[in-house]
DRENSE-199675 format. One record per residue (C-alpha): residue in three letters; x, y, z. Coordinates in Angstrom, 1 decimal. Layout:
<sites>
residu	east	north	up
ala	X	Y	Z;
...
</sites>
This chain:
<sites>
residu	east	north	up
met	6.9	-16.1	25.2;
asn	9.1	-17.0	22.0;
val	9.1	-14.3	18.9;
val	10.4	-14.5	15.5;
val	10.4	-11.5	13.8;
thr	11.2	-11.3	10.1;
val	13.2	-8.1	8.3;
lys	14.1	-7.4	5.1;
gln	17.4	-5.4	3.8;
val	16.3	-2.4	1.7;
pro	18.6	0.2	-0.2;
gly	18.9	3.8	1.9;
ala	15.8	5.6	0.5;
glu	18.1	7.8	-1.4;
ser	19.2	5.0	-3.6;
leu	16.4	2.9	-4.5;
arg	16.8	2.3	-8.1;
leu	15.3	-1.0	-10.1;
glu	17.4	-2.5	-13.0;
pro	15.8	-3.4	-16.4;
thr	15.2	-6.6	-15.5;
gly	12.4	-5.2	-12.8;
arg	14.3	-6.8	-9.7;
leu	15.7	-3.8	-7.0;
arg	19.5	-2.7	-7.7;
arg	21.6	-3.7	-4.9;
asp	24.9	-4.0	-6.0;
gly	27.4	-1.0	-5.2;
leu	24.5	0.3	-2.9;
pro	23.9	0.8	0.7;
leu	21.9	-1.9	2.6;
glu	20.3	-1.2	5.8;
met	17.3	-2.5	8.0;
ser	13.8	-1.4	6.3;
ala	12.4	1.2	8.7;
tyr	9.4	-0.6	10.1;
cys	11.5	-4.3	10.4;
arg	13.2	-1.7	13.4;
arg	10.3	-1.2	15.1;
ala	9.5	-5.3	14.8;
val	12.8	-6.3	16.3;
ala	12.7	-3.8	19.0;
lys	9.5	-5.0	20.2;
gly	10.3	-8.8	20.0;
val	13.0	-7.9	21.7;
glu	11.0	-6.4	24.3;
leu	8.5	-8.9	24.4;
ala	10.7	-11.7	24.5;
his	13.2	-10.5	27.3;
ala	10.1	-9.4	29.1;
thr	9.1	-13.0	29.9;
gly	11.9	-14.9	29.6;
gly	11.8	-16.4	26.2;
arg	13.8	-15.6	23.2;
cys	13.7	-13.6	20.1;
thr	14.5	-15.6	16.9;
val	15.2	-12.8	13.9;
val	15.2	-14.4	10.2;
ser	15.5	-12.8	6.8;
leu	15.4	-13.9	2.9;
gly	17.8	-12.4	1.2;
pro	21.3	-12.1	-0.4;
pro	24.2	-12.7	1.6;
ser	24.5	-9.5	2.4;
ala	21.4	-9.6	4.1;
ala	23.5	-11.3	7.4;
asp	24.6	-7.4	8.2;
val	20.8	-6.8	9.5;
leu	20.6	-9.7	10.7;
arg	23.9	-9.0	13.2;
glu	22.6	-5.5	14.1;
ala	19.2	-7.0	15.4;
leu	21.7	-9.2	17.3;
ala	23.3	-6.7	18.6;
trp	20.0	-5.3	19.5;
gly	19.3	-8.2	21.7;
ala	18.1	-10.8	19.4;
asp	19.0	-14.5	20.4;
asp	19.1	-16.1	17.4;
ala	19.8	-15.0	13.8;
val	18.6	-17.3	10.7;
leu	19.7	-15.8	6.6;
leu	17.2	-17.6	4.2;
ser	19.4	-17.1	0.9;
asp	19.7	-19.1	-2.4;
pro	20.2	-18.1	-6.2;
val	17.0	-19.7	-6.5;
phe	15.4	-17.0	-4.6;
ala	16.3	-14.7	-7.3;
gly	13.0	-12.7	-8.3;
ser	10.2	-14.1	-5.8;
asp	7.5	-12.1	-6.1;
thr	5.7	-11.4	-2.3;
leu	3.9	-14.4	-2.6;
val	6.5	-16.9	-3.2;
thr	8.8	-14.5	-0.4;
ala	6.2	-16.1	2.1;
arg	5.8	-19.2	1.2;
ala	9.7	-19.4	1.7;
leu	9.3	-17.4	4.9;
ala	6.5	-19.1	5.7;
ala	8.4	-22.6	5.5;
leu	11.3	-20.9	7.4;
val	8.7	-20.3	10.3;
glu	7.6	-23.2	10.7;
leu	10.8	-25.3	10.6;
glu	12.4	-22.8	13.3;
gly	9.2	-22.7	15.4;
pro	6.7	-22.8	16.9;
phe	6.5	-19.4	18.4;
asp	3.9	-17.6	20.0;
leu	4.1	-14.4	18.0;
val	5.0	-13.8	14.5;
leu	6.6	-9.7	14.0;
val	6.9	-8.4	10.5;
gly	7.5	-4.7	9.6;
arg	3.8	-2.9	8.2;
ala	6.0	-2.8	4.6;
ser	9.5	-2.7	3.5;
leu	10.2	0.7	2.2;
asp	11.3	-0.7	-1.1;
ala	8.5	-2.6	-2.5;
glu	5.8	-0.9	0.0;
thr	3.0	-3.9	-0.5;
gly	3.0	-4.1	2.7;
gln	1.2	-8.3	1.5;
val	3.6	-10.4	3.0;
gly	2.4	-10.0	6.4;
pro	-0.9	-10.7	6.2;
gln	0.1	-13.8	3.2;
leu	2.4	-15.2	6.0;
ala	-0.8	-15.1	8.3;
glu	-2.7	-17.3	5.5;
leu	-0.1	-19.5	5.2;
leu	0.5	-20.2	8.6;
gly	-3.3	-20.3	9.6;
leu	-2.8	-17.7	12.1;
pro	-4.3	-14.4	12.7;
phe	-2.9	-10.6	11.1;
ala	-3.6	-7.2	12.4;
ser	-1.4	-4.6	10.9;
ala	-0.2	-1.1	11.7;
val	0.4	-1.7	15.3;
arg	0.9	1.0	17.3;
glu	0.4	-0.7	20.7;
leu	0.8	-4.3	21.8;
glu	-0.2	-5.3	25.5;
val	0.4	-9.2	25.4;
leu	-2.2	-10.5	28.2;
ala	-2.1	-12.6	31.3;
gly	-1.6	-16.3	29.9;
gly	0.5	-15.2	26.9;
his	-2.7	-16.4	24.7;
ser	-3.8	-13.2	23.1;
ala	-3.1	-9.6	23.1;
arg	-4.9	-6.1	23.0;
leu	-3.9	-3.7	20.0;
arg	-4.3	-0.2	19.4;
cys	-4.1	0.0	15.0;
glu	-3.4	2.5	12.6;
gln	-5.8	2.4	9.5;
asp	-6.4	4.2	6.4;
asp	-8.3	7.6	8.0;
gly	-8.4	6.6	11.5;
gly	-7.4	3.2	14.0;
cys	-8.8	0.9	15.6;
glu	-8.6	-1.1	19.2;
met	-8.9	-5.1	18.9;
val	-8.1	-8.1	21.1;
val	-6.3	-10.9	19.0;
glu	-5.9	-14.7	19.7;
leu	-2.3	-15.7	20.0;
pro	0.2	-16.6	17.9;
ala	-0.9	-14.3	15.5;
val	1.0	-12.2	12.8;
leu	0.9	-8.5	13.9;
ala	2.7	-5.8	11.6;
ala	4.5	-3.2	13.2;
ala	3.8	0.4	12.4;
glu	6.5	3.2	12.5;
arg	5.2	4.2	15.9;
leu	5.3	1.0	17.8;
cys	8.0	1.9	19.9;
arg	12.0	3.1	19.6;
pro	13.9	1.0	16.4;
ala	16.6	-1.1	16.5;
lys	19.2	0.9	15.3;
val	22.8	0.0	16.2;
ala	25.9	1.9	14.9;
pro	27.7	-0.2	12.3;
asp	30.9	-0.3	14.8;
ile	28.6	-2.1	17.3;
trp	27.3	-4.4	15.0;
ala	29.9	-5.1	12.9;
ala	32.1	-6.7	16.0;
ile	29.4	-9.8	16.3;
ala	30.9	-12.8	15.1;
pro	29.3	-13.8	11.0;
ser	28.6	-17.4	12.4;
arg	26.5	-15.7	14.9;
val	24.2	-15.6	11.5;
arg	23.0	-19.0	10.4;
arg	22.5	-19.9	7.2;
leu	20.1	-22.0	5.5;
gly	19.3	-22.5	1.6;
ala	16.4	-24.0	-0.3;
gly	17.2	-27.3	0.3;
asp	16.9	-26.8	3.8;
leu	13.3	-25.7	4.0;
gly	11.7	-29.9	3.7;
val	9.3	-27.8	1.0;
pro	10.0	-28.3	-2.6;
gly	10.0	-25.7	-5.2;
pro	9.9	-23.6	-7.9;
trp	10.9	-20.9	-5.9;
gly	12.0	-17.4	-8.0;
glu	11.0	-15.6	-10.8;
glu	10.0	-19.1	-12.4;
ala	7.6	-19.7	-9.1;
ser	6.2	-15.9	-9.2;
pro	2.6	-15.1	-10.5;
thr	3.4	-11.6	-11.2;
val	6.3	-10.1	-13.2;
val	7.6	-6.6	-14.1;
thr	7.2	-5.7	-17.7;
ala	8.4	-2.3	-18.1;
leu	9.7	0.5	-16.0;
glu	9.8	4.3	-16.6;
ala	10.5	7.7	-14.3;
ser	7.5	8.7	-12.7;
cys	8.4	12.2	-12.6;
ser	11.3	15.0	-13.9;
pro	13.8	16.9	-12.0;
arg	13.1	20.0	-10.3;
asp	13.5	23.3	-11.9;
gly	15.3	24.4	-8.2;
leu	14.4	28.3	-8.7;
val	15.2	30.1	-5.5;
cys	13.5	34.0	-6.0;
thr	15.4	36.9	-4.8;
gly	14.9	40.5	-3.4;
ser	12.7	41.0	-0.7;
val	10.0	38.9	0.2;
thr	7.4	40.9	-1.4;
glu	9.2	40.5	-4.6;
gln	10.0	37.3	-4.3;
val	6.6	36.0	-4.2;
arg	5.4	38.3	-7.5;
gln	8.8	36.2	-8.8;
ala	6.8	32.9	-7.2;
ile	3.8	33.4	-9.0;
ala	4.6	34.4	-12.2;
val	6.5	30.8	-12.4;
leu	3.3	29.5	-11.1;
glu	1.4	31.1	-13.7;
ala	3.6	30.5	-16.3;
arg	3.5	26.7	-15.3;
gly	-0.3	26.2	-15.0;
ala	-0.1	25.8	-11.2;
leu	-3.0	28.2	-10.6;
ala	-5.3	27.2	-13.6;
pro	-8.3	25.5	-12.7;
asp	-8.4	21.9	-14.1;
pro	-10.1	21.5	-16.7;
glu	-13.8	20.2	-16.7;
ala	-13.7	16.5	-17.4;
ser	-16.3	14.6	-19.2;
pro	-16.1	10.6	-18.7;
ala	-18.0	8.6	-20.0;
glu	-20.8	6.5	-17.7;
val	-20.4	3.1	-16.3;
ser	-21.0	1.1	-19.3;
pro	-24.5	-0.4	-19.1;
val	-25.5	-3.7	-18.0;
pro	-25.0	-6.5	-20.6;
ser	-28.0	-7.6	-21.9;
asp	-27.1	-10.7	-23.8;
arg	-25.4	-12.6	-21.3;
ser	-26.1	-15.3	-19.0;
pro	-24.8	-15.1	-15.1;
asp	-22.7	-18.0	-15.7;
val	-19.9	-16.1	-17.7;
pro	-16.8	-18.5	-17.9;
gly	-14.4	-17.2	-15.3;
gly	-10.7	-16.4	-16.1;
pro	-9.8	-15.2	-19.7;
gly	-10.0	-18.8	-21.0;
gly	-13.1	-19.7	-19.2;
pro	-13.5	-22.3	-16.2;
asn	-10.9	-24.6	-17.2;
val	-7.7	-22.6	-17.8;
pro	-5.1	-24.5	-16.0;
gly	-3.7	-23.2	-12.4;
gly	0.0	-22.7	-13.4;
pro	1.6	-19.1	-13.6;
asp	2.5	-19.1	-17.4;
gly	-1.3	-19.9	-18.4;
pro	0.1	-21.1	-21.7;
asp	-3.5	-22.2	-23.1;
val	-5.1	-19.2	-22.1;
pro	-6.6	-17.0	-25.4;
gly	-4.5	-14.0	-25.5;
gly	-2.5	-14.7	-22.7;
pro	1.4	-15.0	-22.4;
gly	1.9	-17.1	-25.1;
gly	-2.2	-18.3	-26.1;
ala	-3.7	-17.0	-29.0;
gly	-7.6	-16.8	-29.9;
ala	-10.2	-14.8	-29.7;
leu	-10.5	-13.6	-26.1;
ala	-13.1	-15.0	-24.1;
pro	-15.5	-12.9	-21.7;
val	-14.1	-11.9	-18.3;
leu	-15.9	-12.2	-14.8;
val	-14.3	-8.9	-13.3;
thr	-14.9	-9.1	-9.1;
val	-14.8	-5.7	-7.0;
leu	-14.3	-6.9	-3.0;
val	-16.5	-3.9	-1.7;
glu	-14.8	-2.9	1.9;
pro	-17.9	-1.9	3.8;
ala	-19.4	2.0	4.9;
arg	-16.6	3.1	2.1;
pro	-19.2	4.1	-1.1;
asp	-16.5	5.9	-3.1;
leu	-13.9	3.2	-3.1;
ala	-16.9	0.9	-4.3;
arg	-18.1	3.7	-7.2;
glu	-14.1	4.1	-8.2;
leu	-13.7	0.4	-8.8;
leu	-16.8	-0.8	-9.6;
gly	-16.5	2.0	-12.8;
thr	-13.4	0.4	-13.9;
ala	-14.9	-3.2	-13.4;
ala	-17.0	-2.0	-15.9;
arg	-14.2	-0.6	-18.3;
leu	-12.6	-4.3	-17.9;
ala	-15.6	-6.4	-18.0;
his	-17.8	-5.1	-20.7;
gly	-14.7	-4.3	-23.0;
thr	-14.7	-8.4	-23.3;
ala	-18.3	-8.6	-23.1;
gly	-18.2	-9.9	-19.4;
arg	-19.7	-9.3	-16.1;
val	-19.2	-7.9	-12.9;
val	-19.5	-9.4	-9.2;
ala	-19.7	-6.9	-6.3;
val	-18.7	-9.2	-3.4;
val	-19.9	-7.2	-0.3;
ala	-19.3	-8.2	3.5;
glu	-22.4	-5.7	4.5;
pro	-26.1	-5.4	3.6;
pro	-26.4	-4.1	0.3;
asp	-27.9	-1.2	-1.7;
ala	-28.3	-3.0	-4.6;
ala	-29.7	0.0	-7.1;
gln	-26.3	1.6	-5.8;
leu	-24.0	-1.2	-6.8;
ala	-25.8	-1.6	-10.2;
ala	-25.5	1.8	-11.1;
phe	-21.9	2.2	-9.9;
gly	-21.2	-0.8	-12.4;
ala	-22.1	-4.2	-10.5;
asp	-24.4	-6.9	-13.0;
glu	-24.8	-9.2	-10.0;
ile	-24.1	-8.9	-6.0;
leu	-22.6	-11.4	-3.5;
glu	-23.5	-10.4	-0.1;
leu	-21.7	-12.3	1.9;
thr	-23.8	-12.5	5.8;
gly	-22.7	-13.8	9.2;
asp	-22.2	-12.6	12.9;
arg	-22.3	-8.6	12.8;
ser	-23.0	-8.5	16.7;
gly	-21.4	-5.1	17.6;
gly	-20.9	-3.8	15.0;
ala	-18.0	-4.4	14.1;
gly	-18.7	-6.6	11.0;
leu	-17.1	-9.6	9.6;
ala	-13.6	-10.2	10.3;
glu	-10.9	-9.8	7.3;
glu	-9.8	-13.5	7.6;
asp	-13.1	-14.8	7.4;
val	-14.0	-12.4	4.2;
ala	-11.2	-13.8	2.4;
ala	-11.8	-17.3	3.4;
ala	-15.7	-17.5	1.7;
phe	-14.4	-15.6	-1.1;
gly	-11.6	-17.6	-1.5;
arg	-14.7	-20.4	-1.8;
trp	-16.4	-19.3	-4.1;
ala	-14.0	-17.6	-6.5;
ser	-12.5	-21.0	-6.8;
glu	-15.8	-22.6	-8.2;
his	-16.5	-19.4	-10.2;
leu	-13.0	-18.9	-11.2;
pro	-13.4	-14.9	-11.7;
gly	-10.7	-13.5	-14.0;
val	-10.1	-10.4	-12.3;
val	-10.4	-8.9	-8.8;
leu	-10.2	-5.6	-7.2;
ala	-10.0	-4.8	-4.2;
pro	-9.0	-1.1	-2.5;
ala	-5.4	-0.4	-1.4;
thr	-6.6	0.1	1.8;
cys	-5.8	-2.0	5.7;
trp	-9.2	-4.1	4.6;
gly	-8.4	-3.9	0.9;
arg	-4.5	-5.5	1.1;
glu	-5.4	-8.2	3.5;
val	-8.2	-9.5	2.0;
ala	-6.7	-9.5	-1.3;
ser	-3.6	-11.1	0.2;
arg	-5.1	-14.2	1.9;
ser	-6.8	-14.8	-1.6;
ala	-4.3	-14.7	-3.6;
val	-2.8	-17.1	-1.3;
arg	-5.9	-19.5	-1.1;
leu	-6.3	-18.6	-5.2;
ala	-2.5	-19.1	-5.9;
ala	-2.8	-16.5	-7.5;
gly	-0.8	-13.4	-8.8;
leu	-1.4	-9.7	-6.6;
val	-0.3	-6.3	-7.6;
gly	-0.8	-3.9	-4.8;
asp	-1.2	-0.4	-5.1;
ala	-2.1	0.3	-8.3;
leu	-2.6	3.1	-10.1;
asp	-4.0	2.2	-13.1;
val	-5.2	-1.4	-14.8;
asp	-6.1	-2.4	-17.5;
leu	-6.5	-5.9	-19.8;
val	-3.8	-6.0	-22.8;
gly	-4.9	-9.5	-24.8;
gly	-6.7	-11.0	-21.3;
arg	-3.7	-10.5	-18.7;
leu	-4.1	-7.6	-16.4;
his	-1.6	-5.3	-16.4;
cys	-1.1	-2.7	-13.7;
thr	1.1	0.3	-13.2;
lys	2.5	0.9	-9.7;
pro	5.1	3.0	-7.6;
ala	8.1	1.5	-7.3;
cys	12.0	2.9	-5.4;
gly	9.6	5.1	-3.1;
gly	8.1	6.3	-5.7;
gly	10.8	7.7	-8.0;
gln	9.6	5.1	-10.6;
leu	6.6	3.5	-12.3;
ala	6.4	-0.4	-12.7;
thr	4.4	-2.1	-14.9;
val	3.3	-5.6	-13.6;
val	2.2	-8.1	-14.7;
ala	0.2	-11.1	-13.3;
arg	0.7	-14.1	-14.8;
ser	-2.1	-16.8	-12.8;
ala	-5.5	-17.9	-13.9;
ile	-7.1	-15.5	-11.6;
gln	-5.5	-11.8	-11.3;
ile	-5.8	-9.5	-8.4;
ala	-4.8	-5.8	-8.1;
thr	-5.2	-3.2	-5.2;
val	-6.1	-0.1	-6.4;
cys	-5.3	3.9	-4.8;
pro	-7.5	5.4	-3.5;
gly	-8.9	8.2	-5.4;
val	-6.6	7.2	-8.5;
thr	-8.9	5.9	-10.8;
ala	-11.8	8.0	-12.9;
val	-15.4	8.5	-11.1;
leu	-18.1	8.2	-13.7;
pro	-21.2	9.4	-14.0;
pro	-23.9	6.4	-12.7;
arg	-25.2	4.3	-15.5;
ala	-29.2	4.3	-15.6;
val	-30.5	0.9	-14.4;
val	-34.3	-0.7	-15.6;
his	-33.9	-4.3	-13.9;
ala	-33.1	-5.3	-10.6;
val	-29.7	-7.4	-10.9;
pro	-29.2	-10.8	-9.4;
ser	-28.1	-11.3	-6.4;
ser	-26.7	-14.0	-4.2;
ala	-25.5	-14.7	-0.5;
ile	-23.3	-16.6	1.5;
val	-23.4	-17.9	5.5;
val	-19.4	-16.7	6.4;
pro	-18.7	-18.6	9.7;
ala	-16.8	-16.7	12.2;
ser	-13.8	-17.6	13.0;
gly	-14.0	-15.3	16.0;
arg	-10.0	-14.9	16.5;
thr	-10.3	-10.9	16.7;
thr	-12.0	-9.0	18.4;
val	-12.7	-5.4	17.0;
thr	-13.6	-3.7	20.5;
ser	-13.9	0.1	19.2;
arg	-12.9	2.0	15.7;
trp	-12.8	5.8	14.9;
cys	-12.4	7.8	12.2;
asp	-10.5	11.1	12.1;
asp	-10.1	12.0	8.4;
asp	-11.1	11.6	5.2;
leu	-9.5	8.6	3.4;
glu	-9.1	10.5	-0.3;
ala	-9.0	14.0	0.7;
leu	-5.0	14.1	-0.5;
val	-4.9	12.4	-3.3;
arg	-8.2	13.9	-4.9;
ala	-6.7	17.7	-4.2;
pro	-5.9	19.5	-6.9;
ala	-3.1	21.2	-4.6;
val	-1.8	20.5	-1.4;
val	-0.3	22.9	1.2;
gly	2.1	21.2	4.1;
val	3.5	21.7	6.7;
gly	6.6	20.6	8.9;
ala	7.1	20.9	12.2;
ala	8.6	24.5	12.2;
val	5.0	25.2	12.1;
ser	3.3	25.3	15.1;
pro	-0.5	24.1	15.4;
asp	-1.4	27.3	17.3;
asp	-0.6	28.8	13.6;
tyr	-2.4	26.3	11.0;
asp	-5.6	29.2	11.0;
glu	-3.0	31.0	8.8;
val	-1.6	28.5	6.7;
arg	-5.7	26.9	6.2;
leu	-6.0	30.8	4.7;
leu	-3.7	29.9	2.2;
ala	-5.1	26.5	1.8;
lys	-8.3	28.0	1.1;
val	-7.1	30.9	-1.2;
leu	-5.7	27.7	-3.8;
gly	-8.4	25.6	-3.2;
ala	-6.0	23.2	-1.3;
glu	-5.6	20.4	1.1;
leu	-3.0	20.0	4.1;
gly	-0.9	17.7	4.5;
ala	2.3	16.9	6.5;
thr	5.6	16.1	7.8;
arg	5.8	12.8	9.7;
lys	7.2	15.1	12.7;
val	4.1	16.8	12.3;
thr	1.9	13.3	12.9;
asp	3.9	12.1	15.1;
ala	3.0	14.6	17.5;
arg	-0.5	14.4	16.8;
trp	-0.8	17.7	15.2;
leu	-2.8	16.2	12.4;
pro	-4.1	12.8	11.6;
arg	-1.2	10.4	10.2;
ser	-3.9	10.1	7.2;
arg	-2.1	13.5	6.2;
gln	1.6	12.4	6.3;
ile	3.3	12.5	3.1;
gly	6.5	10.7	2.4;
ile	8.3	7.5	1.8;
thr	6.2	6.1	5.0;
gly	3.0	8.5	4.8;
arg	0.9	9.0	1.4;
ser	2.3	9.7	-2.2;
ile	0.2	12.4	-4.1;
ser	0.5	13.8	-7.4;
pro	-1.6	17.1	-7.3;
arg	-1.1	19.8	-10.1;
leu	0.6	22.2	-6.7;
tyr	2.2	21.6	-3.3;
val	3.6	23.9	-0.9;
ala	5.9	23.2	1.0;
val	6.0	25.5	4.4;
gly	8.7	25.2	7.2;
thr	9.6	22.0	5.7;
ser	13.6	20.7	5.8;
gly	13.0	18.8	2.8;
lys	14.6	15.4	3.6;
leu	14.6	13.1	0.7;
asn	11.8	10.9	3.0;
his	9.3	13.4	2.7;
leu	9.8	14.6	-1.3;
ile	9.3	11.6	-2.2;
gly	5.7	11.3	-1.2;
val	5.4	14.5	-3.9;
arg	7.8	13.2	-6.8;
arg	4.8	13.2	-8.8;
ala	3.4	16.3	-8.0;
gly	3.2	19.1	-11.3;
thr	5.0	22.0	-9.5;
val	6.8	22.5	-6.1;
leu	6.9	25.8	-4.6;
ala	8.8	25.6	-1.2;
val	8.5	28.2	1.6;
asn	11.9	28.1	4.7;
ala	13.7	30.3	6.4;
asp	16.9	28.7	5.6;
ala	18.2	29.3	2.2;
ser	20.4	26.2	2.4;
ala	17.1	24.0	3.1;
pro	17.7	20.6	1.5;
val	13.8	21.4	0.0;
phe	15.4	24.0	-2.6;
ala	16.7	21.4	-4.3;
gly	13.8	19.4	-4.6;
cys	11.8	22.2	-5.8;
asp	10.6	24.3	-8.6;
val	10.6	27.9	-7.5;
gly	11.6	28.4	-3.5;
val	10.9	31.9	-1.3;
val	13.5	32.2	1.2;
gly	11.9	34.1	4.3;
asp	9.9	33.8	7.9;
trp	7.2	31.8	6.7;
his	4.7	34.0	8.1;
glu	5.6	37.0	6.0;
val	5.6	34.7	3.3;
val	2.3	33.1	3.6;
arg	0.8	36.1	4.3;
ala	2.4	37.7	0.8;
leu	1.0	34.9	-1.3;
val	-2.3	34.9	0.2;
glu	-2.5	38.4	-0.3;
gln	-0.8	38.6	-4.1;
leu	-3.1	35.8	-5.2;
glu	-6.5	37.1	-3.6;
ser	-5.5	40.2	-5.7;
arg	-5.1	38.7	-8.6;
ser	-8.3	36.4	-8.2;
gly	-10.0	39.7	-7.7;
ser	-11.5	38.2	-4.8;
</sites>
């Protein structure tokens, strides 16, 4: 079996920063292989050598990226290729995927393409499915178990998903994205990989691909327009005295910071009413059906370089099956965007729709994708993307929204390739400014917020669950128009089982979260849950806890887990490594509990209590209950 692995060089987690231009700062910073890529390399070497094949590792990046390729060679890879050229500077995920696809085809053919689930600098998870679409291959993400079946024409996979997982069989060749728990990471000491001759890394430039440009920022349909810090430095106050006295001090600090106050009652406006004076044939993009397809869109009214009145915008929502809460969030947001321009909202569904419910949530029209759903597995993501791409090419929606879930990322990424559309991943907020979609998203491990603008005629964003307002449903007097498209099945992936072990939005909507580390035994979780109950909090965890399967992976907080923004985060028995604390950078207040006064968690908290966590938690529960009079 011949395997190719794509890897990325990123700054160490502690030094992630963006330049004012929006590009990742690399000069003078310690660089390393992205964590997920390490698993992909290890599995690629294992599979190739077990079958008498070869493992080729490739990277797109600056000359310094040769170092991660030398490390892969030291791990056992047979060949390494670095695609490096100044013309690639500023490439977004779509342009990056195009360059990597050209490189894979140049070096191939391959029986398997392995990628990391996401890179830790950009965190988009888009390049993998975009690469699969460009290569015309099936895709599976967050692969935790991988078994190539007899004959080498298919593989059995066990995949992590947002709030559960699935087992599937996929035809090979395929693009598979490695989960953090797939295998032991390919990590080699610097003095060992430094002994690998630099000449073993073959270097290619854009001209070697045989594919015409443009490349880089010029060709990228998305651009970073602004950066800001996502949070302020923590106070780092560590209490003194007995545990009882420390807890009393800590509660006083929490009260002063408003961390214990109930959230104010929100009174959001209802979903915008159904437009009564618009025909279903609303022009698609901000400039209508004749919007030019290039990234600059010079003739788009209200767009970059354009002028004139803003045309109605057709906003499309890709509705993930069996997730009505996410549909409600996105359709409400879509109604706000569309109706601000007298446009309309189309809900694209891949399951039999509840038309009345979708209309109440914000849909003005419904497009049902129908096909073979035998076995209850539903339509495959690649088939949904293919059908939607054909529809969108004709109707030209100005904005497309999808959930930032495993399903949404693949469908949106594949659709972006088909439509040459700018795609912003994991948006925290979306708005239309002069007809252009402006998205706010986390960058650099959550330490900064970037405003990203799509410059293409069709603009796509995946939106993080739980970050947009849930609007009261609107009254719908008349039935909304509906249509259907029959979707042919590619049959290249077969889901054999699927399960759910958590609530996807539990952490993101929680006003408070209690995070447990490995120092807290699962036998003692009931004790921690008493504290969570008093605070009205959900339980979160460090990676070690979810690795041990003491809590679902959806509860993992950190750079390779969830990023949350509760009013209060309480860290119990966690050491406070940066990889974990990055996930709570947007928390209002952080309270740390640890028996070790020198634990790094105290440098990343607002207030800390030093003591045995059992004793501290009991004192917190007692004093908080006394405070509330319960």
